[in-house]
TIFIMAR-603587 format. One record per residue (C-alpha): x, y, z; residue in one letter; residue number from 1. Coordinates in Angstrom, 1 decimal. Example, Ala and Ser with C-alpha at 12.3 -4.5 7.8 and 13.67 -1.06 7.14 Angstrom:
2
        X        Y        Z   resn   resi
     12.3     -4.5      7.8      a      1
     13.7     -1.1      7.1      s      2
end
This chain:
464
        X        Y        Z   resn   resi
      3.0     37.6     74.8      m      1
      6.9     36.1     74.4      l      2
      7.3     32.6     74.6      f      3
     10.7     32.4     77.1      p      4
      8.7     34.5     79.6      t      5
      6.7     33.7     83.0      v      6
      3.8     35.2     81.5      e      7
      3.6     33.0     78.6      y      8
      4.3     29.8     80.8      a      9
      1.2     30.6     83.0      l     10
     -0.7     31.3     80.2      f     11
     -0.3     27.8     78.4      f     12
     -1.2     26.0     81.6      v     13
     -4.4     27.6     81.6      g     14
     -4.7     27.0     78.0      a     15
     -3.4     23.6     78.1      f     16
     -6.1     22.5     81.3      v     17
     -8.8     24.4     79.6      g     18
     -8.3     22.7     76.3      a     19
     -8.2     19.3     77.8      w     20
    -10.8     19.4     80.2      a     21
    -13.2     20.5     77.3      l     22
    -11.9     18.1     74.7      s     23
    -14.6     15.9     74.8      r     24
    -17.0     18.6     73.9      r     25
    -15.2     19.4     70.3      l     26
    -17.2     22.7     69.6      v     27
    -16.4     24.0     72.9      a     28
    -12.8     22.8     72.9      h     29
    -12.4     24.9     69.6      k     30
    -13.7     27.8     71.2      a     31
    -12.1     27.9     74.1      f     32
     -8.6     27.7     72.0      l     33
     -9.9     30.5     69.4      l     34
    -10.8     32.5     72.7      l     35
     -7.2     31.8     74.2      a     36
     -5.4     32.7     71.2      s     37
     -7.1     35.9     70.5      w     38
     -6.1     36.4     74.0      a     39
     -2.7     35.7     73.5      f     40
     -2.5     38.0     70.6      y     41
     -4.4     40.8     72.5      a     42
     -1.9     40.6     75.5      f     43
      1.0     42.3     72.9      g     44
     -1.4     44.9     71.6      d     45
     -5.1     44.6     72.0      w     46
     -5.5     47.8     69.4      r     47
     -4.8     45.1     66.4      f     48
     -6.9     42.4     67.5      l     49
    -10.0     43.4     65.2      p     50
     -7.4     43.2     62.1      v     51
     -6.8     39.7     63.2      l     52
    -10.5     38.9     63.7      i     53
    -11.6     40.7     60.7      g     54
     -9.3     39.3     58.4      l     55
     -9.6     35.9     59.4      s     56
    -13.6     36.1     59.2      l     57
    -13.4     37.5     55.8      e     58
    -11.0     34.5     55.0      a     59
    -13.5     32.1     56.2      a     60
    -16.5     33.7     54.7      l     61
    -14.9     33.6     51.2      v     62
    -14.0     30.2     51.9      a     63
    -17.4     29.2     52.7      k     64
    -19.1     30.9     49.5      a     65
    -16.3     29.1     47.3      l     66
    -17.6     26.0     48.3      e     67
    -21.2     26.4     47.0      r     68
    -22.1     25.5     43.4      p     69
    -21.4     28.1     41.7      n     70
    -19.9     28.8     38.2      t     71
    -16.3     28.5     37.8      e     72
    -16.4     32.5     36.6      r     73
    -18.5     33.4     39.7      t     74
    -15.9     31.4     42.1      r     75
    -13.4     33.3     40.1      k     76
    -14.6     36.0     41.1      w     77
    -15.1     35.3     44.9      i     78
    -11.7     34.3     44.9      l     79
    -10.3     37.8     43.6      g     80
    -12.3     39.9     45.7      v     81
    -11.1     37.7     48.8      g     82
     -7.3     37.8     48.0      i     83
     -7.7     41.7     47.1      t     84
     -9.3     42.2     50.5      a     85
     -6.5     40.5     52.3      v     86
     -3.8     42.1     50.3      l     87
     -4.6     45.5     50.7      l     88
     -5.3     45.1     54.5      t     89
     -1.4     44.0     54.3      l     90
     -0.5     46.8     52.2      a     91
     -2.2     49.3     54.4      l     92
     -0.3     48.4     57.2      f     93
      2.8     47.4     55.9      k     94
      3.8     49.0     52.8      y     95
      1.8     52.5     52.4      l     96
      4.8     54.5     54.2      g     97
      7.4     52.5     51.7      f     98
      5.2     52.9     48.7      a     99
      5.1     56.6     49.4      a    100
      8.9     56.9     50.0      s    101
      9.0     55.1     46.4      v    102
      7.8     58.3     44.6      v    103
      9.7     60.7     46.8      g    104
      6.4     61.6     49.3      l    105
      5.6     60.5     53.0      s    106
      2.2     59.2     54.6      v    107
      2.4     63.1     55.9      v    108
      2.6     64.2     52.5      d    109
     -0.4     62.3     51.4      l    110
     -2.4     63.4     54.7      h    111
     -2.4     59.7     56.1      l    112
     -2.0     58.4     59.4      p    113
      1.2     56.8     60.3      e    114
      0.0     53.1     61.3      l    115
      1.7     50.7     63.6      a    116
      2.7     47.0     61.8      l    117
      0.6     44.5     63.7      p    118
      2.9     41.8     65.0      v    119
      2.2     38.5     62.8      g    120
      0.3     40.2     60.3      v    121
      2.5     38.9     57.1      s    122
      1.9     34.9     58.5      f    123
     -1.8     35.4     59.3      f    124
     -2.2     36.8     55.8      t    125
     -0.6     34.2     54.6      f    126
     -2.8     31.5     56.4      h    127
     -5.9     33.7     55.1      a    128
     -4.9     33.2     51.3      i    129
     -4.3     29.5     52.0      s    130
     -7.4     28.8     53.4      l    131
     -9.3     30.8     50.2      m    132
     -7.1     29.1     47.7      v    133
     -7.1     25.5     49.0      d    134
    -11.4     26.3     49.2      a    135
    -11.1     27.4     45.7      w    136
     -9.0     24.2     44.5      h    137
    -11.4     21.9     47.0      r    138
     -8.5     20.5     48.6      r    139
     -9.8     21.0     52.2      i    140
    -11.4     17.7     52.4      g    141
    -14.0     18.6     55.0      v    142
    -16.5     21.5     55.1      r    143
    -15.2     25.0     56.0      v    144
    -16.9     26.1     59.4      r    145
    -16.2     29.4     60.5      v    146
    -15.0     28.5     63.9      l    147
    -12.4     26.3     62.3      d    148
    -11.6     29.0     60.1      a    149
    -10.9     31.4     62.7      l    150
     -9.0     29.4     64.8      l    151
     -6.8     27.8     61.8      y    152
     -6.0     31.6     61.3      v    153
     -5.3     32.3     64.9      a    154
     -4.1     29.3     66.7      f    155
     -1.5     30.9     69.4      f    156
      1.5     28.6     69.0      p    157
      1.7     29.7     65.2      q    158
      0.0     32.9     65.3      l    159
      3.1     35.6     64.8      v    160
      5.8     33.4     63.1      a    161
      4.7     30.4     61.7      g    162
      5.4     27.2     61.1      p    163
      3.2     28.5     58.2      i    164
     -0.1     26.1     58.3      l    165
     -2.0     24.6     55.4      r    166
     -5.7     24.6     55.7      a    167
     -6.0     21.7     53.8      a    168
     -4.0     19.9     56.1      t    169
     -5.0     21.8     59.5      f    170
     -8.6     22.0     59.0      l    171
     -9.5     18.0     59.0      p    172
     -7.9     17.5     62.0      t    173
    -10.4     20.0     63.5      l    174
    -13.1     17.6     63.0      a    175
    -12.0     15.2     65.3      h    176
    -11.4     15.2     69.0      r    177
     -7.9     15.1     70.6      r    178
     -7.2     12.0     72.6      d    179
     -5.4     12.7     75.5      l    180
     -3.3      9.3     75.4      y    181
     -2.1     10.3     72.3      d    182
      0.3     12.7     73.7      l    183
      4.0     12.2     74.2      d    184
      5.0     14.7     77.0      p    185
      8.6     14.2     76.6      p    186
      9.1     14.7     73.0      l    187
      7.0     18.1     73.3      a    188
      9.2     18.9     76.4      l    189
     12.3     18.4     74.4      q    190
     11.4     20.5     71.7      r    191
     10.3     23.4     74.1      i    192
     13.7     22.7     75.9      a    193
     15.7     23.0     72.6      a    194
     13.9     26.0     71.6      g    195
     14.6     27.6     75.1      l    196
     18.4     27.0     74.7      f    197
     18.6     28.4     71.2      k    198
     16.7     31.5     72.0      k    199
     17.6     32.5     75.6      v    200
     21.5     31.4     75.3      v    201
     22.8     30.9     71.9      l    202
     20.8     33.6     70.0      a    203
     20.5     36.4     72.7      q    204
     24.2     36.1     73.5      v    205
     25.4     36.2     70.2      l    206
     23.0     39.4     69.4      a    207
     24.4     41.2     72.2      s    208
     27.6     40.4     72.5      a    209
     28.8     40.1     69.0      l    210
     26.1     40.7     66.3      v    211
     24.4     44.3     67.4      d    212
     27.4     46.0     67.7      p    213
     28.8     45.0     64.4      v    214
     25.9     45.8     62.6      f    215
     25.7     49.3     64.5      e    216
     29.2     50.4     63.6      a    217
     30.8     48.3     61.3      p    218
     33.6     50.7     60.3      g    219
     34.6     50.9     64.2      e    220
     35.6     46.8     64.1      h    221
     38.5     44.9     62.3      a    222
     37.7     42.9     59.4      s    223
     37.9     39.7     61.3      l    224
     35.5     40.8     63.9      e    225
     32.8     41.8     61.3      v    226
     33.4     38.7     59.4      l    227
     32.9     36.8     62.6      l    228
     29.5     39.2     63.4      g    229
     28.2     38.2     59.8      v    230
     28.9     34.3     60.9      y    231
     27.3     34.9     64.3      g    232
     24.1     36.7     62.3      y    233
     23.9     33.6     60.5      a    234
     24.0     31.5     63.8      a    235
     21.8     34.0     65.9      q    236
     18.7     33.9     63.1      i    237
     18.8     30.1     62.7      f    238
     18.8     30.0     66.9      c    239
     16.4     32.5     67.2      d    240
     14.1     31.4     64.3      f    241
     14.2     27.4     64.7      s    242
     14.2     28.1     68.4      g    243
     10.7     29.8     68.2      y    244
      9.6     26.9     66.0      t    245
     10.5     24.2     68.4      d    246
      8.8     26.2     71.1      i    247
      5.7     26.4     68.7      a    248
      5.9     22.8     67.8      i    249
      6.1     21.5     71.7      g    250
      3.5     23.6     72.6      s    251
      1.0     22.6     69.7      a    252
      1.9     19.0     70.7      a    253
      1.0     19.3     74.3      l    254
     -2.5     20.6     72.9      l    255
     -2.7     17.6     70.6      g    256
     -1.7     19.3     67.5      y    257
      1.2     18.5     64.4      a    258
      3.3     21.0     63.2      m    259
      5.2     21.0     60.1      p    260
      8.8     20.9     60.9      e    261
     10.5     24.3     59.6      n    262
     14.4     23.6     59.3      f    263
     16.5     20.8     57.9      r    264
     20.0     21.7     58.6      a    265
     20.0     24.6     56.6      p    266
     23.8     25.2     56.4      y    267
     24.5     21.8     55.7      a    268
     23.0     22.8     51.9      a    269
     25.4     22.3     49.1      s    270
     23.4     25.1     46.9      n    271
     21.2     27.6     46.6      p    272
     18.2     25.4     45.7      q    273
     18.9     22.7     48.4      d    274
     19.3     25.8     51.1      f    275
     15.5     26.9     50.0      w    276
     14.6     22.9     50.7      r    277
     16.0     23.1     54.2      r    278
     15.5     26.9     55.5      w    279
     11.7     28.2     56.6      h    280
     10.3     24.8     54.9      l    281
      6.6     26.1     55.5      s    282
      7.7     29.6     53.7      l    283
      9.2     28.0     51.0      s    284
      6.6     25.6     50.0      n    285
      4.2     28.3     50.2      w    286
      5.9     30.7     48.0      l    287
      6.5     27.3     45.4      r    288
      2.7     26.3     45.3      d    289
      1.0     29.7     45.8      y    290
      3.4     31.7     43.9      l    291
      5.7     29.9     41.9      f    292
      3.6     27.5     40.0      i    293
      0.7     29.8     39.2      p    294
      3.5     32.1     37.7      l    295
      4.1     29.1     35.4      g    296
      7.0     27.2     37.4      g    297
      9.1     25.3     35.6      s    298
      6.9     24.0     33.0      r    299
      7.7     26.6     30.1      h    300
     11.1     26.7     29.5      g    301
     14.0     28.5     30.8      a    302
     12.9     32.1     30.2      g    303
      9.5     31.8     31.8      r    304
     11.2     29.9     34.6      t    305
     13.8     32.6     35.2      t    306
     11.2     35.2     35.7      v    307
      8.9     32.8     37.7      a    308
     11.9     32.6     40.0      l    309
     13.0     36.1     40.5      l    310
      9.3     37.5     40.8      v    311
      8.8     34.8     43.8      t    312
     12.0     35.6     45.7      m    313
     11.5     39.3     45.3      v    314
      8.2     39.1     46.5      l    315
      9.4     36.6     49.2      g    316
     12.0     39.3     50.5      g    317
      9.3     41.9     50.2      l    318
      7.0     39.8     52.3      w    319
      9.6     40.1     55.0      h    320
      9.5     43.6     55.3      g    321
      9.1     46.8     53.4      a    322
     12.7     48.0     52.6      a    323
     15.1     48.0     49.9      w    324
     17.3     45.8     52.3      t    325
     14.8     42.9     51.9      f    326
     14.0     43.1     48.2      i    327
     18.0     43.2     47.2      a    328
     18.2     40.0     49.6      w    329
     14.9     38.2     47.9      g    330
     16.7     39.5     44.5      a    331
     20.1     38.0     45.3      f    332
     18.4     34.5     46.2      h    333
     16.3     34.8     43.0      g    334
     19.4     35.3     41.1      l    335
     21.5     32.9     43.1      g    336
     18.9     30.1     42.3      l    337
     18.9     31.3     38.7      v    338
     22.5     30.8     38.1      v    339
     22.6     27.7     39.9      h    340
     20.1     26.1     37.7      r    341
     21.9     27.2     34.6      a    342
     24.8     26.2     36.0      w    343
     24.0     22.7     37.0      a    344
     22.4     22.2     33.6      a    345
     25.9     22.7     31.7      w    346
     27.2     19.3     30.9      p    347
     30.6     20.4     31.4      a    348
     30.4     20.7     35.2      v    349
     28.9     16.9     35.5      t    350
     32.0     15.5     36.1      k    351
     32.8     18.2     38.4      l    352
     29.7     17.7     40.6      r    353
     30.4     14.1     40.9      a    354
     33.9     14.4     42.4      a    355
     34.1     13.3     46.3      p    356
     35.7     16.3     47.4      l    357
     32.6     18.6     45.6      w    358
     30.3     18.5     48.1      k    359
     32.0     19.9     51.3      p    360
     33.5     22.6     49.0      v    361
     30.0     23.2     47.3      a    362
     28.7     23.2     51.3      t    363
     31.4     26.1     52.3      v    364
     30.3     28.3     49.1      l    365
     26.7     27.7     49.6      t    366
     27.0     28.9     53.1      f    367
     29.0     31.9     52.2      h    368
     26.4     33.1     49.9      f    369
     23.8     32.3     52.3      v    370
     26.1     34.8     54.7      c    371
     26.1     37.7     52.1      v    372
     22.6     37.6     51.8      g    373
     22.0     38.1     55.4      w    374
     23.9     41.0     55.1      v    375
     21.5     42.3     53.0      l    376
     18.9     41.0     55.3      f    377
     20.5     42.2     58.9      r    378
     21.8     45.9     58.0      a    379
     19.4     48.8     58.1      p    380
     20.2     50.2     54.7      s    381
     21.8     48.9     51.5      l    382
     24.8     51.6     52.2      s    383
     25.1     50.0     55.9      s    384
     25.3     46.3     54.2      a    385
     28.1     47.8     51.7      a    386
     29.9     49.3     54.3      e    387
     30.0     45.6     56.3      v    388
     31.3     43.9     53.2      l    389
     33.6     46.6     52.7      g    390
     35.1     46.0     56.1      v    391
     35.3     42.4     55.5      i    392
     37.2     43.0     51.8      g    393
     39.8     45.2     53.1      r    394
     41.3     42.3     54.9      g    395
     42.6     43.9     57.9      v    396
     43.1     41.8     60.9      g    397
     42.6     42.7     64.7      g    398
     41.8     40.5     67.8      p    399
     38.8     38.3     67.8      v    400
     37.2     37.1     71.2      s    401
     38.2     33.1     71.2      v    402
     35.2     33.1     73.2      g    403
     32.4     34.9     71.0      l    404
     34.1     32.5     67.9      a    405
     33.9     29.5     70.1      a    406
     29.8     30.5     70.8      l    407
     29.5     30.9     66.9      v    408
     30.9     27.8     66.3      a    409
     28.7     25.9     68.5      l    410
     25.4     27.8     67.6      a    411
     26.5     27.0     63.4      l    412
     27.2     23.4     65.0      g    413
     23.7     23.0     66.4      v    414
     22.2     23.8     62.8      s    415
     24.3     21.4     61.3      l    416
     22.8     18.6     63.2      v    417
     21.2     15.8     61.0      p    418
     17.4     14.9     61.5      d    419
     18.5     11.4     62.2      e    420
     20.6     12.7     65.0      a    421
     17.8     14.6     66.6      l    422
     15.2     12.0     66.3      a    423
     17.9      9.4     67.9      a    424
     18.5     11.7     71.0      v    425
     14.7     12.3     71.3      r    426
     13.9      8.8     71.3      a    427
     16.8      8.0     74.1      r    428
     15.2     10.8     76.2      f    429
     12.0      9.5     76.2      s    430
     12.7      6.1     77.0      r    431
     14.6      7.5     80.4      l    432
     12.1      7.1     83.4      p    433
      9.7     10.1     84.2      l    434
     11.9     11.0     87.3      v    435
     15.1     11.3     85.5      a    436
     13.2     13.4     82.4      q    437
     11.7     15.6     84.8      g    438
     15.0     16.2     86.6      a    439
     17.0     16.9     83.5      l    440
     14.1     19.3     82.1      f    441
     14.5     21.4     85.6      a    442
     18.3     21.4     85.4      l    443
     17.7     22.8     82.0      l    444
     15.8     25.2     83.3      l    445
     17.9     26.2     86.0      v    446
     21.1     26.5     83.4      a    447
     19.2     28.9     81.1      l    448
     18.2     31.1     83.9      d    449
     22.0     31.1     84.7      v    450
     23.2     31.4     81.4      l    451
     20.9     33.7     79.8      s    452
     21.1     37.7     79.9      p    453
     18.6     39.7     81.6      r    454
     15.3     40.1     79.7      g    455
     13.9     38.5     76.5      v    456
     14.5     40.1     73.3      a    457
     11.6     39.7     70.9      p    458
     12.1     37.4     68.1      f    459
     13.3     38.3     65.0      i    460
     10.4     37.3     62.9      y    461
      7.7     38.7     65.5      f    462
      8.8     41.9     62.9      q    463
      7.4     40.1     59.8      f    464
end
């Protein structure tokens, strides 16, 4: 079920009314939201609902077992078995075919069935691992209840594309009843409206009019047009993913639940490390806390840190998809982090980095570094990525649509708006009379209907 559809609007109205009608009966409220979340997921493909239920139930039982006063050796064994079971499930659906192809085989050669990829499997896998690891570290702060654990993994606003929630943060909120008077509907509706605009206008138009044609046949376009297509994809993926996040945050807020921010003006970053502190924050923080730090982090010298960074980023790339392009994308960002770390520690560049003009120059360089990575991320193969970069490298001019260039600039401009400015706009909107708020929201919906292309494409991150 896609967010920008009438089906989701009707579903959410039902979920909203039901959840608040049961808000004084905490167990019934959570059970209703769980069933609504499972219905939301089953609407897309009911065949994969048992995967979601089974994986989240396994994680819940492991988390409860880890709460018991067992020996540390027993607890380690329980955690290891739990995480292994979850990762094997992910590998079965997502990586079996790729692993077979690496050794020159196919699932047909191995006499195995070809399995479709459950939507959002990577996201609810991360939630299951967070639940077990947080229970292992005793971070959660409340007793793990099976109902709460199932709802944590399946909560529909974030189920298929995040933001990735932490069990230690979300489960304690389920221990208390929601209060209707704590809601801020104008703020939630602003987030939903912003997300709809980013997705159905900016991202969809960029994809259909520019990005898809360029990446499908880069050799048929001039260098400037291909370069604009790469910039367009940088804008598209931000608008698409941050648009989803805005709708998810707004939907959760209307149900009384807070979600973490996932973006902070990512293309304003001035180095690769800064980019990952602004882009897909919930994933960046998850990889840092559950992978990079356990691998040694930055506590054991430059060599160990380099290995930890490269392994973390390559696995982060592989998490996005079972393809060499995603592995190359992860390795590319890992090398960028390693090189920047070494460069920043070099005493000779201290004065350069302190110069007034350095930050804007570094921001432009970082943006183009990220764009090269996006070519690997978007291209269907490494050879196709090389072709895109090769066409740009030829430097052959050609006509470029002024309208598309303006749209790319607008979408990239949206990605540069600082958090403080967004907060100020939201606060000003909230101070308007309710009639004015409703009129503006209705006007935006009409504008979206007029400006958006027919049909709604799935969000990019649904495939992960």
